[in-house]
C-alpha positions as CSV (number, residue, x, y, z in Angstrom):
1,M,75.6,187.2,86.9
2,S,76.9,189.5,84.1
3,N,77.8,188.0,80.7
4,P,81.5,188.7,81.2
5,R,81.5,186.7,84.5
6,V,79.5,183.9,82.8
7,L,82.2,183.7,80.1
8,A,85.0,183.8,82.6
9,S,83.3,181.0,84.6
10,T,82.8,178.9,81.5
11,A,86.4,179.5,80.4
12,G,87.6,178.3,83.8
13,A,85.4,175.2,83.5
14,L,86.8,174.5,80.0
15,R,90.4,174.7,81.4
16,V,89.5,172.2,84.2
17,L,88.1,169.8,81.6
18,E,91.2,170.2,79.5
19,L,93.4,169.2,82.4
20,R,91.0,166.3,83.3
21,Q,91.3,165.1,79.7
22,Q,95.1,165.2,79.8
23,V,95.3,163.4,83.2
24,A,92.8,160.7,82.1
25,A,94.8,160.1,78.9
26,H,98.0,159.8,81.0
27,N,96.3,157.4,83.4
28,L,95.1,155.2,80.5
29,A,98.6,155.2,78.9
30,N,100.0,153.8,82.2
31,V,97.3,151.2,82.9
32,S,99.9,148.5,82.5
33,S,102.8,150.3,84.3
34,P,103.8,148.5,87.5
35,G,103.3,150.6,90.6
36,F,101.7,153.5,88.7
37,K,99.3,155.6,90.7
38,A,96.4,157.3,89.0
39,D,96.2,161.1,89.0
40,R,93.0,162.9,89.6
41,V,91.7,166.4,89.0
42,F,89.0,168.2,91.0
43,A,87.7,171.7,90.7
44,R,87.4,174.4,93.3
45,A,86.0,178.0,93.1
46,D,88.5,180.8,92.8
47,V,88.2,182.9,95.9
48,E,88.4,186.2,94.0
49,G,86.6,185.6,90.7
50,G,84.4,182.6,91.5
51,A,85.5,180.8,88.4
52,P,86.4,177.2,88.8
53,V,90.1,176.3,88.9
54,A,91.7,172.9,88.9
55,D,93.6,171.1,91.7
56,R,95.5,167.9,91.0
57,G,96.1,165.0,93.3
58,R,97.1,161.3,93.2
59,N,95.2,158.2,94.2
60,E,97.6,156.5,96.6
61,A,95.7,153.3,97.0
62,D,97.6,150.1,96.4
63,G,97.3,148.4,93.0
64,P,96.6,144.7,92.8
65,L,99.5,142.3,93.2
66,V,100.5,140.2,90.2
67,V,102.6,137.1,90.8
68,T,105.5,136.7,88.4
69,N,107.7,134.3,90.3
70,R,110.7,136.3,89.1
71,P,113.1,136.8,92.1
72,L,114.0,140.3,91.1
73,D,110.4,141.5,91.0
74,L,109.3,143.2,94.2
75,A,105.8,144.5,95.0
76,L,105.2,146.9,97.9
77,E,102.1,146.5,100.0
78,G,101.3,149.6,102.1
79,D,102.3,153.2,102.3
80,G,105.9,153.6,101.1
81,F,108.4,153.7,98.2
82,L,111.8,152.4,97.1
83,V,114.5,155.0,96.6
84,V,116.6,155.1,93.5
85,T,119.6,157.3,92.5
86,T,119.4,159.1,89.2
87,P,121.6,161.8,87.5
88,E,118.9,164.3,88.6
89,G,118.9,163.2,92.2
90,Q,117.0,160.7,94.3
91,R,113.7,159.5,93.1
92,L,110.9,157.5,94.7
93,T,109.2,154.6,93.0
94,R,106.9,151.6,93.5
95,G,107.9,150.0,90.2
96,G,109.6,146.9,91.5
97,S,110.8,145.3,88.3
98,L,114.4,145.3,89.3
99,G,117.6,144.0,87.7
100,I,121.3,143.5,88.4
101,D,123.9,145.5,86.4
102,P,127.3,144.1,85.3
103,D,128.9,145.3,88.6
104,G,126.3,143.5,90.8
105,G,124.4,146.7,91.5
106,L,120.6,146.4,92.1
107,V,118.9,148.7,89.7
108,D,115.3,149.6,88.7
109,A,113.8,149.1,85.2
110,S,115.5,152.3,84.0
111,G,118.9,151.2,85.2
112,H,118.9,153.5,88.2
113,P,120.7,152.1,91.4
114,V,118.4,151.1,94.3
115,M,119.4,152.5,97.6
116,G,119.9,150.6,100.9
117,V,119.2,151.8,104.5
118,D,122.9,152.8,104.8
119,G,122.4,155.5,102.2
120,E,124.5,153.6,99.7
121,N,123.5,151.9,96.4
122,I,123.0,148.2,96.9
123,V,125.6,145.9,95.4
124,L,125.0,142.1,95.5
125,P,127.4,139.2,95.3
126,P,126.6,136.4,92.8
127,G,124.0,133.9,94.0
128,E,120.3,133.3,94.8
129,L,118.6,136.4,96.1
130,V,116.0,136.2,98.9
131,V,114.1,139.3,100.0
132,S,112.2,139.3,103.3
133,R,108.8,140.9,103.9
134,T,110.7,143.8,105.6
135,G,113.2,144.4,102.8
136,D,116.2,142.5,104.2
137,L,118.4,141.0,101.4
138,Q,120.2,137.6,101.6
139,V,122.3,136.0,98.9
140,E,123.0,132.3,99.5
141,G,121.9,132.7,103.1
142,I,124.3,135.6,103.8
143,A,123.0,139.1,104.7
144,A,123.5,141.5,101.8
145,G,121.9,144.7,102.9
146,R,118.4,146.0,103.3
147,L,116.2,148.1,101.0
148,L,115.6,151.7,101.9
149,L,111.8,152.0,102.3
150,V,110.4,155.4,103.0
151,R,107.0,157.0,103.3
152,V,106.2,160.7,102.6
153,E,103.9,162.9,104.6
154,G,101.7,164.5,101.9
155,A,102.6,162.0,99.2
156,E,100.0,163.5,96.9
157,G,102.4,166.5,96.5
158,L,105.1,164.4,94.9
159,L,105.8,165.3,91.3
160,M,106.0,163.0,88.3
161,A,109.6,162.4,87.1
162,G,109.1,160.0,84.2
163,A,109.3,156.2,84.0
164,G,107.0,155.9,87.0
165,G,109.4,157.8,89.2
166,L,108.4,160.6,91.6
167,R,110.4,163.5,92.8
168,I,110.1,165.7,95.9
169,P,108.9,169.3,95.0
170,P,111.2,172.3,95.7
171,E,109.4,173.2,98.8
172,G,110.2,169.8,100.2
173,L,108.3,167.0,101.9
174,E,109.1,165.0,105.0
175,L,110.5,161.5,104.4
176,Q,110.0,159.0,107.1
177,E,110.8,155.3,107.7
178,A,108.0,153.2,106.1
179,L,106.7,151.2,109.0
180,G,104.4,148.3,108.4
181,I,105.1,148.1,104.6
182,R,105.5,144.6,103.3
183,V,107.7,143.5,100.4
184,H,106.5,140.6,98.2
185,Q,109.3,138.9,96.2
186,G,108.3,137.4,92.9
187,A,105.4,139.7,92.4
188,L,104.7,143.2,91.0
189,E,102.2,145.8,92.0
190,D,100.0,146.6,89.1
191,S,98.7,150.0,88.2
192,N,95.8,151.2,90.3
193,V,94.1,152.7,87.2
194,N,90.7,151.2,86.6
195,P,90.6,151.2,82.7
196,V,86.8,151.0,82.5
197,L,86.3,154.0,84.8
198,A,89.1,155.9,83.1
199,M,87.5,155.4,79.7
200,T,84.1,156.3,81.0
201,D,85.6,159.5,82.5
202,M,87.1,160.4,79.2
203,I,83.8,160.1,77.4
204,E,82.1,162.2,80.1
205,I,84.8,164.9,79.8
206,Q,84.4,165.0,76.0
207,R,80.7,165.4,76.2
208,S,80.9,168.1,78.9
209,Y,83.5,170.0,76.9
210,A,81.4,169.9,73.8
211,S,78.3,171.1,75.8
212,L,80.3,174.0,77.3
213,Q,81.6,175.0,73.9
214,R,78.1,175.2,72.5
215,S,77.1,177.4,75.5
216,V,80.0,179.7,74.8
217,H,78.9,180.0,71.1
218,V,75.3,180.7,72.1
219,L,76.3,183.4,74.7
220,D,78.7,185.0,72.2
221,G,75.9,185.2,69.7
222,V,73.5,186.8,72.2
223,M,76.2,189.4,73.3
224,D,76.8,190.2,69.6
225,R,73.1,190.8,68.9
226,V,72.8,192.9,72.1
227,A,75.8,195.0,71.0
228,N,74.4,195.5,67.5
229,S,71.0,196.5,69.0
230,L,72.5,199.0,71.3
231,G,74.6,200.4,68.4
232,R,71.4,201.0,66.4
233,L,69.8,202.9,69.3
234,T,72.6,205.4,69.7
């Protein structure tokens, strides 16, 4: 392999490590965010140049359930999301720390209305709320709607939208009814980030980055000496 190709390959590897570092830091920052799913970065060879390029995905495994005994805390078990309405459009979330606004609307932690199966935002009358495992809502024993629970074909393609929310990319993804998902009232789904593994990954990334940087400096010095030697021969 020629020196320019070696440099191009090394530069590609450095870019992959830079993205891995950013993602690892983001994962660690959200280790306590309910329902957060860890991102991951993996490298693949560029078809044309052979240099490594980064692909990004998401670990969709469920996080551990944490019992809170708060009636408005909901944890989802299985493949699916709640749907909330934001000024930028619909967003998907697994962050189930909900609240009730002054008008009785069910909202997420950011104050965004939670949608029901009828396509409307859920509004609850005063009283004790009970949420079934299938997302049916009752207040004082009277039916008060049902949570809209959806799954996404190719959920790893969802884009981060802040505050733990996810948005559908411009090319679109198919939304389906979330069959088999279970709702746990009085609990939250914790982040699925393993802090020990994430910290270990950051240390490994830093060491690999430093090693590649040293390699680049050595190769640059070799190429400089070769160029000077050739210049003296001409």
